[in-house]
N, C-alpha and C positions, 0 to 999 in steps of 0.2 A: 547527585541530582535528586530533587524531591520526588520526581515521578518514578525513579527507580525504586526508591524506598517504599512508595505507595504500592507498587506492584509486588515487591518482595514481602510486604507485611500483610497482604490480602490473605485472610484465613480460609477463603472458600475452597473446599476440596476439589471442585470441578475445574479450578484454574491452577492446580498444582503443576500441570504440564508447562504452563506459561512461566511460572516461577523457576522451574527447573531449567527451561530454555534460557531464561535471562541469566541465571547464575552461571551456566556454561559459557555464555557469550562474554560475561564480565571476566571470567577466568581467561578467555582467549584474548581479550583486549584489556589487560590490567591498567594500562596507562591511557586508555581512550574510552571512558564510559559512555560518551556521547555516541560513538560509533556502535558500541555494543547495544545500546538502547535502540538505535535506528535499525540495526539488524534484527533485533527482537520484534520491533513493530512490523517489519516486512514479513518475518516468519509467522507472526500471529495472524496477519492479514491473510496469508496463504492458507493457514490452518482453518480460519473461519470460513473460507470458500465463498464469500459473499461478493457479488458483482452487480453493478448497475446494469439495467437492460441495454443492450446494444444490438445492432444489426438484426432488428426484428424480434429480438427476445421479448417476451411479454405477450406473445400471440400463441394461439393453439396451433397444432400441426396443420389443421385445415385452414389456417389463416384468419380465424375468427378472433377478435380482440378478447383478451382476458378480462373478466369482470373488474370494474374499478376497485371493488373491495379487495380482491386478490392482489392487485397492484399496490394498494395502500398497505396491505399486510406485509408485502415484501419490502416496501420502503421503510416501514416501521422497524422491521427486523434488521435492516442494514444500518439504520441510524442507531438503534440500540446496541448493535455490535460495536459501533464506533465508541459509543458512550461507555460501554462496559469494558472494552479492551484498550481504551485510550489510543486509538489508531489515528492520532494526529500529532503534528509537530508545529513549532512556531519558527517562522523565518522572520528576520528583521531586515528592513531596508533603510539605509541612511538618509537623513534629511539634512540638506546643507543650507548654511546661511549664504545669502547672495548680497553683493557680488563677490565677497572675499572667498567663499568656498569651504570654510571650515564646517565640520559636522556639528550640528546643533542637537540632533536627536535621532530617533529611529521610529519606524512604524512597524507594529507587529502584524504579521500576515499568517493566517492559518494554512497549513499544508496537510493534506490527508494522505495516509498511506493506503493506496488502493491499486489493484491490478488493472482497473479500467481507465485510468488517467483522467477521471472526472476532476474538474477544478473545484476550488472552494465554494464559489458561487452556486454551483450545481448542488453540492451537498447541503448548503444552507437553505436553498430553495426547496429541496426535497424534504428537509426536516420541517420547514415551516408548513408544507402542504399536509403533513400528517400530525401536526400539533406538537412537534418536538423542537421547533425553532429556537425557543429560548433556552431549552436544555442544552442544545448543541452549542449555542453562543456562550453559555456559562462554562461548559467544559473547555471550549477554546480559550476563554479568558483565563481559566485556571492554569492551563498549559502556558499561556503567554506570560502571566504574572510570575510563574515559577522560572521561566527562562529569562525574564527581565532582570533577575538578580545578578546575571553575568554581564549586563550592559554597564559600561563605565558610568560611575555615579554622577558625572556632571552632564550627562545627556538626558533629554526627556524621552519618554516612551509613550507612543500613541497607540491606543487600543480602539479597534472598530467595533461599534455596538449599534444595534437598532434602537429606536425610541422605546419599543416595548421592553427590551432587555435592560435599558438604563433605569427604568422605573422599578425593577425588581429589587427587593431588599437584599437578595443574595449577591447581586452584582455590586451594590453599594458596599456591602460587607467585604467582598473580595478586594475592592479598590482601597478601602480604608485599612485593611489588614495585609496589604500587599508587601509591606516592607520597603516600599518606595516612598520617598518624600512626596507629599501631595503636590508640590509645585513641579514635580517631574512628570506628572501624569497628564496626558491629553486624551480626552474621549472624543473620537471622531464619530459623529452621528451619521449613520448610513440608512437609507431606505425611507419610504414615505409613510406618512401617518395622517390622522385627522387633527383638527384644531384642538379638540378636547385632550387628546393624547399629548399634543405638543405642550399644552399648559402643564400637564403632569410632568413632562420631561423637565421643564423649567423649574418647577417646584422641587423635583427630586434632586436636581443638580445644585440647587442653591447652597445647601450647607457644605457640599464638597468644594464648590467654587470659593466659598469664603475661606476655606483652608488652603487654597492655592491651586486646585485643579483647574485645568483649562479645557475649553471646548472648541472643536472644529466642526465646520459644516461644509457641504459641497456648494460652490457658487456657480457652477456651470455643468453642462452635460445633462444626461437624461434624469439624474437623481438630484438636480439642483434644488436648493432650499428657496422657497418663495421669499420675496423681499419682506413681506409683513412678518414672517416668522423669524427672519434674521433680525429685524428691528426689535422683536419681542425678546429674543434670546440674547442678543448682543454677544455673539461668539468672540473668542479670542483669535481664531484663525479661520480664514475662508480659503478653501482649497479649490484650485482651478485645474481642470483636466485637459485632455487633448483637444476638446472642443474649443477652449479658449486659445490654446497655443496655435491651432490651425487657423483660427480667426485672425490673430495678430500677424501671422506669417503672410496672409493674403494682402496685407498692406495697411498703412495707417488709416484709421477712421477719422472723419472730420471732428467727431466728438469723443470725449473720453468714455471708455466703457462704463456702463452703469455700475458694475460690480466694484470698480475701483473707487468711485465716489461713495458707494455704500460701505465699503471697508473703512474708508476714512471717517465716515459718520459714526460708526459703532466702535472705532478704535481697534479694528482687527488687522492682524498680519495677513498679507496675501501670499499664498504658497502654491507653486505649480507642481503638478505630478505628471509623470509620463514624458519627461525630457529625455530625448534619445540622440540628439545631434548637437554639435557646436552651434549651428545656426539657430536652433530652437532655444538653446540656453541664452544666447546673445539677445534674442527677441524678448525673452521673459525678463531679462535684466533691464532692457530698454523700456519695457512696459512698467517698471517700477516694483516688480515683485521682489520680496526680500527673503524668500525661502523656496527651496525646490528639491525635487527628487526625481529619479528616473534611471534607466539602464546606463545612460552616459555617466552618471555620477555614482553608481553603485547598485548592483543587482541584489535582490533579496537573498539571504543566506541563512541556513540553519546551523552554521558552524561558529562556535564561540571565538575561534581564532580570527575569523573574518571580522567579527564585531569589534574585536580589539584593534585590528589593523586599520580600521577606518579612521581612527584618531591619530595614528602615527605615520600614515602614508598619504601623500597628496593624491587626490583623485583627478584623473585626466579630464580636462575640459571645464574645470570650475574657475579658472583664473582669467575669465573673460572680462575685459574692461567695459564698464557701462557706456 
């Protein structure tokens, strides 16, 4: 694993304990370096002793709020601890073709090794609040690109990025030098931005798209992309979340959903996320969506053996007739 080599080749004297710990774990699990590295990350996190504030932490004993500057300082230290110790992993979730059900690709999802149980969104929001959002995104992308080397070569790999991160030259360099064929890469744009930044996103992605890279946007839910921006970007994939699924389960509308006509206009594939039941899967297929993912069809996993099994084992629930 590239990440293991990075840790072992770090010359910093203050991290010798971490290298020693990792070497010991690799010796304990000679046939399972992934487990050794996971145990290393957990041990490193405990050693760092950093936790997000919970249960009233962040207040003085007298109950007075800690100054914002002190809170920001603590958040900065936590994020820098993650950046310095690589306390993150990549999970992949399969994306299926519909209605036939075969796996077409995977979505990369960041997982943080922490004792507080904070989810990835919490970490990224906190990083953004202290000016380290892009740094954390790029670290997560590096981790995901490294892990993607073990994904079967006929599957696409989708990476979640904010518009700000997409316009970074470091991000573009990582994608270009990922070792993945450009037509296997999908960039899923997440988060809101202004019109000027959106124009920069379009310009930044243009050369990569000419080489085969595809782009996905949210077409429903709280982070949906406005129609005018979809028309300007002309994405390859429009993703629809639980909001859309819940809507179609309530009963057929007299008119076709706007997003379906919009996808047709720009030539985008419609993909559902968050499919959890057979009924939801059938409804998504009836609505004409041609790709989907969710717990019913495969949970996110950090284990390479799971990634390989997705292409050789049928997934329960994907053989629903339209």
